C-alpha positions in Angstrom: -117.2 45.1 150.6 -118.9 41.7 150.8 -117.5 38.6 149.1 -120.3 38.4 146.5 -119.8 42.1 145.6 -116.0 41.5 145.1 -116.7 38.5 142.9 -119.3 40.4 140.9 -117.0 43.3 140.3 -114.1 41.0 139.3 -116.3 39.2 136.7 -117.8 42.5 135.4 -114.4 44.2 135.0 -112.2 41.2 134.0 -114.7 39.1 132.0 -115.2 35.3 131.7 -112.1 34.8 129.7 -110.0 36.0 132.7 -112.1 34.9 135.8 -112.5 31.1 135.2 -113.8 30.0 138.5 -114.7 31.5 141.9 -115.8 30.2 145.3 -116.1 31.5 148.9 -115.1 29.0 151.6 -115.9 31.3 154.5 -116.1 35.0 155.3 -113.2 37.0 153.9 -111.9 33.9 152.0 -112.4 34.2 148.3 -110.8 31.8 145.8 -110.5 32.9 142.2 -109.1 30.8 139.3 -107.6 33.1 136.7 -106.3 32.7 133.2 -102.5 33.3 133.4 -102.7 35.8 130.5 -104.9 38.0 132.8 -103.0 37.7 136.1 -101.1 41.0 135.9 -104.3 42.9 135.0 -106.3 41.2 137.7 -103.7 42.0 140.3 -103.6 45.6 139.2 -107.4 45.8 139.4 -107.5 44.4 142.9 -104.8 46.8 144.0 -106.8 49.7 142.6 -109.8 48.4 144.6 -107.9 48.7 147.8 -106.4 45.2 148.1 -102.8 46.2 148.8 -101.4 43.4 150.9 -99.9 40.2 149.5 -98.7 37.9 152.3 -97.3 35.0 150.3 -97.2 33.2 147.0 -97.2 29.4 147.1 -96.2 27.2 144.2 -97.7 23.7 143.9 -96.9 21.0 141.4 -100.2 19.6 140.2 -100.2 16.7 137.6 -97.1 18.1 135.8 -98.2 21.7 135.9 -97.3 24.5 138.4 -100.2 26.2 140.3 -99.5 29.5 142.1 -101.6 30.6 145.0 -101.5 34.3 145.9 -102.4 34.9 149.6 
């Protein structure tokens, strides 16, 4: 599945209230900013779409908040 197809499917199934921002930095590298209330549902959706490998979770402190990056 191409990056644009994945993003389109995410937006269609999760909605704008969950998928806040997306970008593609290069092939096979999609960044998705997600509402924290939707994170569990989004991860379940991706798993059901065949994305079954999570290599790491990185926590970053950003201006007094914590940002989690799922790789």
